[in-house]
C-alpha positions as CSV (number, residue, x, y, z in Angstrom):
1,X,-24.7,-9.9,54.3
2,X,-26.6,-8.4,57.2
3,X,-24.7,-5.7,58.9
4,X,-25.1,-2.9,61.5
5,X,-22.2,-0.4,61.8
6,X,-21.4,1.8,64.8
7,X,-19.6,5.0,63.8
8,X,-18.8,7.9,66.1
9,X,-18.4,11.6,66.0
10,X,-15.0,11.2,67.5
11,X,-12.7,8.7,69.2
12,X,-13.6,7.3,72.6
13,X,-17.3,8.1,72.3
14,X,-18.2,4.5,73.2
15,X,-18.2,2.7,69.9
16,X,-16.4,-0.4,71.1
17,X,-18.6,-0.8,74.2
18,X,-21.8,-0.4,72.1
19,X,-20.6,-2.9,69.6
20,X,-19.9,-5.3,72.5
21,X,-23.5,-4.7,73.8
22,X,-25.1,-5.4,70.5
23,X,-23.0,-8.6,70.1
24,X,-24.3,-9.8,73.5
25,X,-27.9,-8.6,72.8
26,X,-28.1,-10.3,69.5
27,X,-26.6,-13.6,70.6
28,X,-28.9,-13.7,73.6
29,X,-31.8,-13.2,71.2
30,X,-30.7,-16.2,69.1
31,X,-28.6,-14.8,66.3
32,X,-25.2,-15.9,65.1
33,X,-23.4,-12.6,65.4
34,X,-19.7,-11.6,64.9
35,X,-17.8,-8.4,65.2
36,X,-15.7,-6.8,62.5
37,X,-13.3,-3.8,62.3
38,X,-11.3,-3.6,59.1
39,X,-8.5,-1.5,60.5
40,X,-7.7,-0.9,64.1
41,X,-5.0,1.3,65.7
42,X,-4.4,0.2,69.2
43,X,-1.7,-0.9,71.6
44,X,-4.0,-3.2,73.5
45,X,-4.1,-6.4,71.5
46,X,-5.8,-9.8,71.8
47,X,-4.2,-13.1,70.9
48,X,-6.5,-15.6,69.2
49,X,-6.4,-19.3,69.9
50,X,-4.2,-19.9,66.8
51,X,-1.7,-17.2,67.8
52,X,-3.0,-14.3,65.7
53,X,-2.9,-10.7,67.0
54,X,-5.9,-8.5,66.7
55,X,-7.3,-5.4,68.4
56,X,-8.5,-6.2,71.9
57,X,-11.9,-4.6,71.3
58,X,-12.7,-7.3,68.7
59,X,-11.5,-10.0,71.0
60,X,-13.8,-8.7,73.7
61,X,-16.7,-8.4,71.3
62,X,-16.2,-12.0,70.1
63,X,-16.4,-13.1,73.8
64,X,-19.6,-11.1,74.2
65,X,-21.0,-12.9,71.0
66,X,-20.0,-16.2,72.7
67,X,-17.6,-17.2,69.9
68,X,-13.9,-17.6,69.4
69,X,-12.1,-14.6,68.0
70,X,-10.4,-14.9,64.7
71,X,-8.1,-12.6,62.7
72,X,-10.9,-12.1,60.1
73,X,-12.6,-9.9,62.8
74,X,-9.8,-7.4,62.6
75,X,-7.6,-8.1,59.5
76,X,-5.5,-5.0,59.9
77,X,-4.0,-3.9,63.2
78,X,-1.8,-0.9,63.4
79,X,0.5,-0.6,66.5
80,X,2.2,2.8,66.8
81,X,6.0,2.6,67.4
82,X,6.7,6.4,67.4
83,X,8.0,8.9,64.9
84,X,4.9,8.4,62.7
85,X,5.8,4.7,62.2
86,X,3.5,1.8,63.0
87,X,3.8,-1.9,62.9
88,X,1.3,-3.3,60.4
89,X,-0.2,-6.6,61.4
90,X,-2.1,-8.4,58.6
91,X,-4.3,-11.3,59.4
92,X,-2.8,-11.6,62.8
93,X,0.9,-11.6,61.8
94,X,3.6,-9.0,61.5
95,X,3.7,-7.6,57.9
96,X,5.9,-4.5,58.0
97,X,6.8,-1.3,59.8
98,X,5.4,1.6,57.8
99,X,5.2,5.4,58.0
100,X,1.9,7.0,57.7
101,X,2.4,8.2,54.1
102,X,3.5,4.8,52.8
103,X,0.6,3.1,54.5
104,X,-2.1,5.5,53.2
105,X,-0.7,6.0,49.7
106,X,0.6,2.5,48.9
107,X,-0.8,-0.2,51.3
108,X,-4.4,0.7,51.8
109,X,-5.7,-0.1,48.3
110,X,-3.5,-3.2,47.9
111,X,-4.9,-4.7,51.0
112,X,-8.6,-4.3,50.2
113,X,-8.9,-7.8,48.7
114,X,-7.7,-9.2,52.0
115,X,-10.3,-7.2,53.9
116,X,-13.0,-8.5,51.5
117,X,-11.9,-12.1,52.0
118,X,-12.3,-11.7,55.7
119,X,-15.8,-10.3,55.3
120,X,-16.7,-13.1,53.0
121,X,-15.6,-15.7,55.4
122,X,-17.5,-14.1,58.3
123,X,-20.7,-13.6,56.2
124,X,-20.6,-17.3,55.3
125,X,-20.7,-18.3,59.0
126,X,-22.7,-15.7,60.8
127,X,-26.2,-14.1,60.5
128,X,-25.3,-10.6,61.4
129,X,-22.0,-8.6,61.5
130,X,-21.6,-5.8,64.0
131,X,-19.1,-3.4,62.4
132,X,-17.1,-0.8,64.4
133,X,-15.8,2.4,62.8
134,X,-12.7,4.2,63.8
135,X,-12.5,7.8,65.0
136,X,-14.9,9.8,62.9
137,X,-16.1,9.2,59.3
138,X,-15.9,12.9,58.6
139,X,-12.1,13.4,58.8
140,X,-11.8,15.3,55.5
141,X,-8.0,14.9,55.3
142,X,-8.3,11.2,55.6
143,X,-11.5,10.2,53.9
144,X,-9.9,9.3,50.5
145,X,-8.0,6.5,52.2
146,X,-10.3,5.7,55.0
147,X,-11.2,2.0,55.0
148,X,-12.6,1.8,58.5
149,X,-15.8,3.8,58.2
150,X,-18.1,4.6,55.3
151,X,-16.2,2.5,52.8
152,X,-16.9,-0.6,55.0
153,X,-20.5,0.5,55.3
154,X,-20.8,0.5,51.5
155,X,-18.9,-2.8,51.2
156,X,-21.3,-4.6,53.6
157,X,-24.5,-2.6,52.8
158,X,-24.6,-1.7,56.5
159,X,-27.1,0.4,58.3
160,X,-25.0,3.0,60.2
161,X,-25.7,4.2,63.7
162,X,-23.9,7.4,64.6
163,X,-22.8,7.8,68.2
164,X,-21.9,10.9,70.1
165,X,-20.6,11.4,73.6
166,X,-22.7,14.0,75.5
167,X,-20.2,14.0,78.4
168,X,-17.8,16.0,76.2
169,X,-20.3,18.7,75.6
170,X,-21.5,20.1,72.2
171,X,-23.3,16.9,71.4
172,X,-25.8,18.4,68.9
173,X,-23.0,20.3,67.1
174,X,-20.8,17.2,66.9
175,X,-23.7,15.2,65.4
176,X,-24.9,17.8,62.9
177,X,-21.3,18.7,62.0
178,X,-20.4,15.1,61.3
179,X,-23.5,14.6,59.1
180,X,-22.8,17.8,57.2
181,X,-19.4,16.6,56.2
182,X,-20.7,13.3,54.8
183,X,-21.7,13.1,51.1
184,X,-25.2,12.2,50.1
185,X,-24.6,8.5,49.7
186,X,-22.8,8.3,53.1
187,X,-25.5,10.3,54.9
188,X,-28.2,8.0,53.4
189,X,-26.5,5.1,55.3
190,X,-27.0,6.7,58.7
191,X,-30.3,5.2,60.0
192,X,-30.1,6.3,63.6
193,X,-28.3,8.3,66.3
194,X,-27.3,7.3,69.8
195,X,-26.4,9.9,72.5
196,X,-24.0,8.1,74.8
197,X,-22.7,8.6,78.4
198,X,-25.6,10.8,79.6
199,X,-25.8,12.0,83.2
200,X,-28.9,13.7,84.4
201,X,-32.6,13.9,83.6
202,X,-33.5,12.7,80.1
203,X,-36.5,15.0,80.0
204,X,-34.1,18.0,79.8
205,X,-32.9,16.6,76.4
206,X,-36.4,16.3,74.9
207,X,-36.5,19.6,73.1
208,X,-33.0,19.1,71.7
209,X,-33.8,15.6,70.5
210,X,-37.0,16.8,68.8
211,X,-35.0,19.5,67.0
212,X,-32.2,17.1,66.0
213,X,-34.6,14.6,64.5
214,X,-36.5,17.3,62.6
215,X,-33.3,19.0,61.4
216,X,-31.5,15.8,60.3
217,X,-34.4,13.6,59.4
218,X,-32.7,10.8,61.4
219,X,-34.3,9.2,64.5
220,X,-32.5,9.2,67.8
221,X,-32.6,5.5,68.8
222,X,-31.7,6.1,72.4
223,X,-30.0,8.1,75.1
224,X,-27.6,5.8,77.0
225,X,-27.0,6.8,80.6
226,X,-23.4,6.7,81.8
227,X,-22.6,3.2,82.9
228,X,-19.3,2.1,84.6
229,X,-19.2,-1.3,83.0
230,X,-16.2,-3.5,83.6
231,X,-15.3,-3.9,79.9
232,X,-11.7,-3.8,78.7
233,X,-10.7,-0.6,77.0
234,X,-9.4,-0.5,73.4
235,X,-6.6,2.1,73.5
236,X,-4.6,4.5,75.5
237,X,-7.2,7.3,75.3
238,X,-9.1,5.4,78.0
239,X,-6.2,5.9,80.4
240,X,-7.3,9.4,81.0
241,X,-10.8,8.2,82.1
242,X,-9.9,5.1,84.1
243,X,-11.6,4.6,87.4
244,X,-8.4,5.7,89.3
245,X,-8.8,5.2,93.0
246,X,-7.6,8.3,94.9
247,X,-4.2,7.6,96.3
248,X,-4.6,8.7,99.9
249,X,-2.6,6.1,101.9
250,X,-5.2,6.0,104.7
251,X,-7.9,4.8,102.4
252,X,-6.1,1.7,101.0
253,X,-4.2,-1.1,102.6
254,X,-1.9,-1.5,99.6
255,X,-0.6,1.4,97.4
256,X,0.4,0.4,93.9
257,X,2.3,2.7,91.7
258,X,2.1,1.9,88.0
259,X,4.8,3.5,85.8
260,X,3.0,5.2,83.0
261,X,5.4,4.5,80.2
262,X,5.1,6.7,77.1
263,X,4.5,3.7,74.9
264,X,2.4,1.7,77.4
265,X,0.6,-1.3,75.8
266,X,-1.8,-3.9,76.9
267,X,-2.6,-1.8,80.0
268,X,-5.8,-3.9,80.5
269,X,-3.4,-6.2,82.4
270,X,-4.0,-3.7,85.3
271,X,-7.8,-3.7,85.2
272,X,-8.3,-6.3,88.0
273,X,-6.3,-4.2,90.4
274,X,-9.0,-1.5,90.3
275,X,-11.4,-4.2,91.6
276,X,-9.2,-5.7,94.2
277,X,-10.4,-4.7,97.7
278,X,-8.2,-2.3,99.6
279,X,-5.8,-1.8,96.7
280,X,-5.2,1.8,95.5
281,X,-3.8,2.2,92.0
282,X,-2.1,5.3,90.6
283,X,-0.2,6.0,87.4
284,X,3.2,7.6,87.8
285,X,5.2,9.5,85.2
286,X,7.5,11.7,87.3
287,X,9.9,10.9,90.1
288,X,8.1,13.3,92.5
289,X,4.9,11.2,92.1
290,X,6.6,7.9,92.8
291,X,6.7,8.4,96.6
292,X,6.6,5.3,98.9
293,X,4.3,2.7,97.4
294,X,4.0,-0.9,98.5
295,X,4.3,-2.2,94.9
296,X,5.8,-0.8,91.7
297,X,4.6,-2.2,88.4
298,X,6.4,-1.8,85.1
299,X,3.8,-2.6,82.5
300,X,4.1,-3.7,78.9
301,X,5.4,-1.3,76.2
302,X,5.5,-1.2,72.5
303,X,9.2,-0.1,72.6
304,X,11.1,-1.4,75.6
305,X,14.4,0.4,74.7
306,X,12.9,3.8,74.2
307,X,10.8,3.6,77.4
308,X,13.8,2.4,79.4
309,X,15.8,5.4,78.2
310,X,12.8,7.5,79.3
311,X,13.0,5.9,82.7
312,X,16.7,7.0,82.9
313,X,16.0,10.5,81.7
314,X,13.1,11.1,84.2
315,X,15.1,9.8,87.2
316,X,12.5,7.1,87.7
317,X,15.1,4.4,87.1
318,X,17.0,5.6,90.2
319,X,13.8,6.0,92.1
320,X,12.8,2.4,91.4
321,X,16.2,1.1,92.4
322,X,16.1,3.1,95.7
323,X,12.7,1.5,96.4
324,X,14.0,-1.9,95.6
325,X,16.8,-1.3,98.2
326,X,14.0,-0.6,100.7
327,X,12.5,-4.0,99.9
328,X,9.5,-2.5,98.0
329,X,8.0,-5.1,95.8
330,X,8.6,-4.7,92.0
331,X,6.7,-6.4,89.2
332,X,7.5,-6.3,85.5
333,X,5.2,-7.5,82.7
334,X,6.6,-8.2,79.2
335,X,8.6,-5.0,78.4
336,X,8.7,-4.2,82.1
337,X,10.1,-7.7,82.8
338,X,12.8,-7.0,80.2
339,X,13.7,-3.8,82.0
340,X,14.1,-5.6,85.3
341,X,16.9,-7.7,83.8
342,X,20.6,-6.9,83.5
343,X,21.1,-6.3,79.8
344,X,19.0,-5.7,76.6
345,X,20.7,-6.5,73.3
346,X,19.3,-5.0,70.2
347,X,22.0,-5.7,67.7
348,X,19.5,-6.2,64.9
349,X,18.0,-2.7,65.6
350,X,14.6,-4.2,66.1
351,X,13.5,-1.5,68.6
352,X,16.3,1.1,68.4
353,X,19.2,2.2,66.4
354,X,21.0,-0.9,67.7
355,X,23.3,-1.6,70.7
356,X,23.4,-3.0,74.2
357,X,21.7,-1.4,77.1
358,X,22.4,-2.0,80.8
359,X,19.0,-2.2,82.6
360,X,17.8,-2.2,86.2
361,X,19.6,-5.4,87.2
362,X,16.9,-6.5,89.6
363,X,16.5,-10.0,87.9
364,X,19.2,-12.3,86.6
365,X,18.2,-12.3,83.0
366,X,19.6,-11.0,79.7
367,X,17.3,-10.1,76.8
368,X,18.0,-10.2,73.1
369,X,15.6,-8.8,70.5
370,X,15.0,-10.8,67.3
371,X,12.8,-10.2,64.3
372,X,10.3,-13.0,65.3
373,X,7.3,-12.2,67.5
374,X,6.0,-14.7,70.0
375,X,2.2,-14.6,70.1
376,X,0.5,-17.4,71.9
377,X,-2.2,-18.1,74.5
378,X,-0.6,-19.9,77.5
379,X,-1.6,-21.8,80.6
380,X,0.3,-23.4,83.4
381,X,1.0,-23.4,87.1
382,X,2.8,-20.6,88.9
383,X,5.5,-21.3,91.5
384,X,3.0,-20.0,94.0
385,X,0.8,-22.9,93.2
386,X,-1.9,-21.1,91.2
387,X,-3.4,-22.0,87.9
388,X,-2.4,-19.3,85.4
389,X,-3.8,-18.4,82.0
390,X,-2.8,-15.5,79.8
391,X,-1.0,-14.7,76.5
392,X,2.4,-13.8,75.3
393,X,3.2,-11.1,72.8
394,X,6.9,-10.1,72.5
395,X,9.9,-9.9,70.3
396,X,12.6,-10.3,73.0
397,X,14.0,-13.7,74.2
398,X,15.3,-13.7,77.8
399,X,17.8,-16.2,79.3
400,X,19.0,-16.6,82.9
401,X,22.5,-15.6,83.9
402,X,22.4,-17.8,87.0
403,X,20.0,-20.4,88.4
404,X,16.6,-18.9,89.1
405,X,13.1,-19.8,90.2
406,X,10.8,-19.7,87.1
407,X,7.5,-17.9,87.7
408,X,5.4,-20.3,85.6
409,X,5.7,-23.8,84.4
410,X,3.6,-24.0,81.3
411,X,1.7,-27.2,80.4
412,X,3.6,-27.4,77.1
413,X,6.8,-27.9,79.1
414,X,8.2,-24.4,78.8
415,X,8.9,-22.1,81.7
416,X,8.5,-18.3,82.0
417,X,9.6,-15.5,84.2
418,X,11.5,-15.1,87.5
419,X,10.0,-15.0,90.9
420,X,11.4,-13.9,94.2
421,X,9.6,-12.8,97.3
422,X,10.4,-9.2,96.4
423,X,10.6,-9.0,92.6
424,X,8.9,-11.0,89.9
425,X,8.7,-10.6,86.1
426,X,6.9,-12.4,83.4
427,X,6.1,-12.3,79.7
428,X,2.5,-13.4,80.4
429,X,-0.1,-10.7,79.9
430,X,-3.3,-11.1,81.9
431,X,-1.5,-12.3,85.0
432,X,-3.8,-10.3,87.4
433,X,-6.9,-11.7,85.6
434,X,-6.0,-14.9,87.4
435,X,-8.0,-13.7,90.4
436,X,-6.9,-16.3,93.0
437,X,-3.3,-15.4,92.3
438,X,-4.0,-11.7,92.6
439,X,-6.0,-12.1,95.8
440,X,-3.3,-14.2,97.5
441,X,-0.5,-11.9,96.3
442,X,-2.0,-8.8,97.8
443,X,-3.1,-10.7,100.9
444,X,0.5,-11.6,101.5
445,X,1.3,-7.8,101.5
446,X,-1.6,-7.1,103.9
447,X,-0.4,-9.7,106.4
448,X,3.2,-8.4,106.2
449,X,1.8,-5.0,107.1
450,X,0.0,-6.4,110.1
451,X,-3.5,-6.4,108.5
452,X,-6.1,-9.0,108.1
453,X,-6.3,-10.8,104.8
454,X,-9.3,-10.4,102.6
455,X,-11.5,-13.5,102.7
456,X,-14.6,-14.7,100.8
457,X,-15.4,-16.0,97.4
458,X,-13.2,-15.0,94.5
459,X,-15.0,-15.0,91.1
460,X,-13.0,-16.1,88.1
461,X,-12.2,-13.6,85.4
462,X,-14.5,-15.5,83.0
463,X,-17.4,-15.2,85.5
464,X,-16.7,-11.5,86.0
465,X,-16.7,-10.9,82.2
466,X,-19.9,-12.8,81.8
467,X,-21.5,-10.7,84.5
468,X,-20.3,-7.5,82.8
469,X,-21.7,-8.6,79.4
470,X,-25.1,-9.5,80.8
471,X,-25.2,-6.2,82.7
472,X,-24.3,-4.3,79.6
473,X,-27.0,-6.2,77.6
474,X,-29.7,-5.1,80.1
475,X,-28.5,-1.6,80.4
476,X,-28.2,-0.8,76.7
477,X,-31.3,-2.8,75.7
478,X,-33.3,-0.9,78.2
479,X,-32.4,2.5,76.6
480,X,-32.4,1.6,72.9
481,X,-35.2,1.3,70.4
482,X,-34.5,-2.4,69.7
483,X,-37.5,-2.8,67.5
484,X,-36.0,-0.1,65.2
485,X,-32.6,-1.7,65.3
486,X,-34.0,-5.1,64.4
487,X,-35.7,-3.5,61.4
488,X,-32.3,-2.8,60.0
489,X,-31.7,-6.5,59.5
490,X,-33.9,-8.7,57.4
491,X,-35.0,-11.7,59.5
492,X,-36.4,-13.3,56.4
493,X,-32.9,-13.9,55.0
494,X,-31.6,-16.2,57.7
495,X,-32.7,-18.5,60.5
496,X,-32.1,-18.0,64.2
497,X,-30.0,-20.6,65.8
């Protein structure tokens, strides 16, 4: 098995994006390459073609490697539910809800054979694996049960590259401190260092890099300048650093208020809105911040009931209803769609202690939670005439309380969602990634406000992602010692495609 592993001094230092870059660089150079992360904790998930659920980062990395994602690329996905409990997804399917102690003390060792099986299948089909670590490998209180960092490096005989984020400050201390907390066998696996997200003159770092290499004996493989690449984020930490457009009304034709639910999930649904001309996007978590937007979006959530109760407690529920009475457009996606309905029934206590909840009542649907998750890629045609692709991932089943206009007619014969001129809801994630639909939706708002519609070519989401992967390849390749990185894999042991 040929493997390179990207580990970090902390979360959100850029591990996922660098793994994505290496996947695209290696496939462009003729290698069969696949991503792997043994255990991922994230609320942004990706649905494989066969309906498996994995971390979104590995799905993106598979796209960059020009292959279909499989559940072997992320055999264990943890989705936090609150109160120190997470949903454990094993090989793409719901396995159990576990508290942190039960997971670490009982489950981790039992599941290692499943992880090894995934590695074996990948190694049989690919030349090189690009492994991604989780958080830091030097979390002393977690190391004995950590199966996402050095244990995977040992399992795959991987060369480890340690990444630090200089934008946070203290980059040399974080690198040296991390290495000091590794044992000798772990430290021996670290073959190189990357300093990521640099802004400024690289020459000013020269003396520090020279010292670091002499002190640690490990070469710095590159200093990667900050790059605002349009790659989907892995988890909610990225929300704090999103490219939020400033919400001054005079700057944007359309003001979009996204309700930042406490358990927001799959927020990559919103990424295309940051790129749509004239659209300003702001996250709202208090009634005073809601103001007078043109559109309110209720996004997906890991716990619809708890987040709906939060809407009530904060006064945002009443604020949204007042805006609806003023004909402001309201959109609900997945859990947000469920909240737009009339009733949520959770008699099996799937997401709560059980009971029935009266919801916003803006759409004629009732939702019942059942212990069977729907995870599937979908395609069809919207009632607006647009081709739609996306994916479903939800526990609830919603039925109409009176005749309604479905939002989407799927090609398999099913329908989904509700659409009116003012309010629409859907279970389909990725709805705004359908760029022609998104452009036409916001153009309608522009015209209603007496503005000219945006015209010109609209690239598909696939074309945009491909552009981003190629830009990422050129950017990272240009600042890394690729000769050194290629020395970590033995070309004699496999043939290029």
